[in-house]
C-alpha positions in Angstrom: 4.3 -9.1 11.6 1.5 -6.6 10.5 -2.5 -7.0 11.5 -4.4 -7.5 8.4 -7.4 -7.7 10.7 -6.8 -3.9 11.4 -5.9 -3.0 8.1 -7.9 -4.4 5.9 -6.0 -5.1 3.0 -6.4 -9.0 3.4 -10.0 -8.8 2.6 -9.4 -6.2 -0.3 -6.9 -8.8 -2.1 -10.0 -11.0 -1.9 -11.0 -9.8 -4.6 -10.0 -10.3 -8.3 -10.9 -6.8 -9.6 -8.6 -5.2 -6.7 -5.7 -7.7 -8.0 -6.4 -6.9 -11.4 -6.1 -2.9 -10.4 -3.2 -3.7 -8.3 -0.9 -5.3 -11.5 -2.9 -2.6 -14.0 -2.3 0.5 -12.0 1.0 -0.3 -10.1 2.8 -2.9 -11.5 5.0 -2.9 -14.8 3.0 -2.5 -18.2 5.1 -5.3 -19.9 3.7 -7.6 -17.4 0.5 -6.7 -17.1 -0.2 -6.9 -20.9 0.4 -10.2 -20.7 -2.0 -11.1 -18.3 -5.4 -12.5 -18.8 -7.3 -11.2 -15.7 -10.2 -13.0 -16.4 -8.3 -16.4 -15.8 -7.3 -14.8 -12.1 -7.0 -18.0 -9.4 -7.1 -17.8 -6.1 -4.7 -19.4 -3.8 -4.3 -17.8 -0.5 -3.7 -19.9 2.6 -0.6 -20.0 5.5 2.6 -21.4 5.5 5.2 -22.5 7.9 8.6 -20.4 6.8 11.8 -23.1 8.4 13.7 -19.6 9.1 11.5 -17.5 11.0 9.1 -20.4 12.4 5.9 -18.6 12.6 2.6 -18.4 10.6 2.0 -15.1 8.2 -0.8 -14.4 5.9 -0.2 -13.5 2.2 -2.5 -13.2 -0.7 -1.6 -15.7 -3.6 -3.2 -15.7 -6.5 -2.7 -16.6 -10.3 -3.3 -15.8 -13.9 -2.7 -16.8 -17.1 0.0 -15.3 -19.6 0.6 -15.6 -22.8 4.3 -15.6 -24.0 5.4 -16.1 -27.6 2.2 -17.9 -28.5 2.8 -20.4 -25.2 -0.3 -20.0 -22.5 1.3 -20.4 -18.8 -0.3 -19.8 -15.3 1.6 -17.6 -13.3 1.6 -16.9 -9.5 1.0 -13.6 -8.0 2.9 -13.9 -4.4 1.3 -10.7 -2.8 2.8 -10.0 0.5 1.2 -6.6 2.5 4.1 -5.3 4.5 2.1 -2.8 6.9 5.2 -1.6 9.1 6.1 1.8 10.2 10.0 0.4 9.4 11.5 -0.4 6.6 12.9 -4.3 6.9 16.0 -4.8 5.3 15.6 -8.1 5.6 13.0 -8.6 2.9 14.9 -10.0 0.6 15.6 -12.8 3.1 12.1 -13.4 3.8 10.5 -13.1 0.3 13.2 -15.8 -0.6 12.0 -18.3 2.6 8.3 -17.7 1.7 8.2 -18.4 -1.8 10.4 -21.4 -1.3 8.1 -22.2 1.2 5.0 -21.8 -1.7 6.8 -23.6 -4.0 7.1 -26.6 -0.9 3.2 -26.6 -0.3 2.7 -26.4 -4.2 4.5 -29.9 -4.4 3.0 -31.7 -1.0 -0.2 -30.5 -2.4 0.0 -32.3 -5.2 -0.4 -29.0 -7.3 2.8 -29.6 -9.2 5.7 -32.4 -9.5 9.0 -31.1 -8.9 10.7 -33.3 -11.9 8.5 -31.2 -14.4 9.5 -28.2 -13.0 8.4 -24.8 -11.0 6.1 -22.6 -12.7 7.0 -19.0 -12.2 6.2 -16.4 -9.3 6.0 -12.6 -9.7 6.7 -11.6 -5.9 5.2 -8.1 -4.8 5.5 -6.4 -1.6 2.9 -3.6 -1.0 4.0 -1.5 1.8 2.5 1.4 3.3 5.0 3.0 5.8 5.5 6.5 6.9 9.3 6.4 5.5 10.3 5.8 1.9 11.2 2.2 1.1 15.0 1.7 0.9 15.6 -2.4 1.7 17.0 -4.0 -1.1 14.6 -5.6 -3.9 16.9 -8.5 -4.6 18.6 -10.8 -2.3 21.6 -10.9 -4.7 22.3 -7.5 -3.6 22.8 -7.9 -0.2 25.8 -10.0 -1.0 28.9 -7.8 -0.1 31.6 -7.3 -1.0 31.3 -7.2 -4.8 32.7 -11.3 -5.6 34.8 -12.2 -8.6 32.6 -13.5 -11.6 33.2 -17.4 -11.0 31.3 -17.0 -7.6 28.7 -14.7 -8.6 27.0 -17.1 -10.5 26.4 -19.5 -7.5 24.3 -16.5 -5.4 20.7 -16.8 -4.8 18.8 -14.1 -6.9 15.1 -13.5 -5.9 14.0 -9.9 -6.7 10.6 -8.4 -5.6 8.3 -6.0 -7.4 8.1 -3.5 -4.3 4.7 -1.4 -4.3 5.5 2.0 -2.1 1.7 3.8 -1.9 3.8 6.7 0.3 5.6 7.7 -2.8 3.2 7.8 -5.1 1.8 12.0 -5.7 -1.8 13.1 -5.9 -1.0 13.6 -9.3 -0.2 10.0 -10.4 -2.9 8.7 -8.5 -5.6 10.8 -10.1 -3.9 9.0 -13.8 -5.3 5.8 -12.4 -9.4 6.2 -11.0 -9.7 3.2 -10.0 -11.1 2.2 -6.1 -7.4 0.8 -5.3 -5.8 4.1 -6.2 -8.5 5.7 -4.2 -7.6 3.6 -1.3 -4.4 4.7 -1.1 -5.0 8.7 -1.6 -6.9 7.8 1.9 -3.9 5.5 2.9 -1.4 9.0 1.9 -4.3 11.2 3.6 -2.3 10.2 6.9 -3.5 11.9 10.2 -4.8 15.0 8.9 -8.7 15.2 8.1 -8.8 17.6 6.1 -6.6 15.7 3.2 -8.9 12.5 4.2 -12.0 14.3 3.5 -10.5 15.1 0.2 -9.2 12.0 -0.7 -12.7 10.5 1.1 -14.8 12.5 -1.6 -12.7 11.4 -4.6 -12.8 7.5 -3.6 -16.8 8.2 -3.7 -16.8 9.7 -6.7 -14.4 6.8 -8.2 -17.0 4.4 -6.8 -20.2 6.1 -8.5 -18.7 5.7 -11.6 -17.9 1.9 -11.4 -20.0 -0.5 -13.2 -20.8 -2.6 -10.2 -21.2 0.2 -7.8 -22.9 -1.4 -4.9 -20.5 -4.5 -4.7 -17.7 -1.7 -4.8 -19.2 0.5 -2.3 -19.8 -2.7 -0.1 -16.1 -3.3 -0.2 -14.7 0.1 0.3 -16.9 0.6 3.0 -15.6 -2.0 5.2 -12.2 -1.5 4.7 -12.7 2.7 5.2 -14.6 1.7 8.8 -11.6 -0.2 9.8 -9.0 2.8 8.6 -11.2 5.1 10.6 -10.9 2.9 13.4 -7.2 2.7 13.5 -7.1 6.7 13.0 -9.0 7.5 16.1 -11.6 9.0 14.2 -14.5 10.5 16.3 -17.4 9.0 14.3 -20.5 6.1 14.8 -19.1 3.9 12.4 -22.0 1.8 13.2 -24.0 4.4 11.2 -21.9 3.9 8.4 -23.4 1.7 6.3 -22.3 2.8 2.4 -20.0 5.5 1.2 -22.4 6.4 -1.3 -25.8 6.8 0.4 -23.8 7.9 3.6 -21.3 10.2 2.1 -23.2 13.2 3.5 -23.3 12.2 7.1 -19.4 10.8 6.7 -18.9 14.4 4.8 -20.2 16.2 7.8 -18.3 14.1 10.6 -15.1 14.4 8.8 -16.0 18.6 8.4 -16.0 19.1 12.0 -12.8 16.8 12.5 -11.3 19.6 9.8 -12.1 22.3 12.3 -11.1 20.6 15.1 -7.8 19.8 13.5 -7.4 24.0 12.8 -8.1 24.5 16.1 -5.1 22.6 17.5 -3.2 23.7 14.6 -3.0 27.3 15.7 -3.2 26.4 19.3 -0.3 24.8 18.8 1.3 27.6 16.8 0.0 30.3 19.0 2.3 27.9 21.7 5.2 27.9 19.8 4.6 31.8 19.9 7.2 32.9 16.9 8.1 31.6 13.5 11.2 29.7 14.8 8.4 27.5 16.7 6.3 27.2 13.0 9.0 26.7 11.3 9.7 23.6 13.9 6.0 22.1 13.5 6.0 22.3 9.9 9.3 20.2 10.1 8.4 17.7 12.2 5.3 17.3 10.0 7.9 17.0 7.0 9.6 14.2 9.1 6.1 12.3 10.0 6.0 11.7 5.6 2.1 11.8 5.6 0.8 15.5 5.0 1.1 17.6 2.2 2.8 20.8 1.6 -0.4 22.4 1.6 -1.9 21.0 4.8 1.3 21.9 6.5 1.1 25.0 5.3 -2.2 25.7 6.7 -1.8 24.2 10.1 1.6 25.4 11.0 0.2 29.1 9.6 3.3 29.4 7.1 3.5 30.0 3.2 3.2 27.3 1.1 6.4 28.0 -0.9 8.4 28.1 2.8 7.2 24.9 3.7 8.5 23.6 0.0 11.6 25.1 0.7 12.0 23.5 4.0 11.1 19.9 2.4 13.8 20.3 -0.1 16.3 21.3 2.8 15.3 18.1 5.2 15.1 15.6 2.0 18.7 16.8 0.9 
């Protein structure tokens, strides 16, 4: 399972504004429009699943929605799935997690089973390098296709997937929120140049926030964890505020960019020829975290050549 203490996402989504940014920026608009975000209430906790017999951490909120004149509370069940591989058992896991959550509500007498169950909107947030290919509904895992009289007896549970890596820089820029800035930093991967650009964008977003001091504290804590995970050679103890310490951070990132460029040139010289540089670019593309522009600079190739290689690999 993912280590949330390393990613810092557990803390991010303990704040209602980040839950709102997730729903408004990345969930279907018809769902977000129904929600009254001032009614967000945190229900997060640890549960034991009967199948996996393990404790797992998740983020659970509830929010009021109004539909056809009726106001009711919907639970937002957010699972943070931060692994390098795609988990094809996710539909099974989600079915058990949601069932476990319902059991928890009944045991805690939050609901009475005779009165029915509240609606749940399950969300899987994924930040792996490879694009997510697992089924999003457990019904679609059942094979072969069944006759209609049996289909009605099969389980259904669909989750909504937020795959960070599939969003382009342009798409993230269209949602100038602190959370989209976090996604940009994640998508920069191990490229210090791309990370430097993403951090500059996050600082600009924070400075435009109404409560920028609070947002600055939250994002700074998250970024320090992120830089630690990347192994950045930066004195993180000196980083107290992205806004106030932006010049110090920019200088440190610029030094890492220069080092990155030097390593890229050295690797290119070691390969010694065009085919070697093409091979370097192919490996970077397969890694999935770097943009064509960054790959072109590191591998010493034209941008158009990198784009051509990407098309070949993806097809």
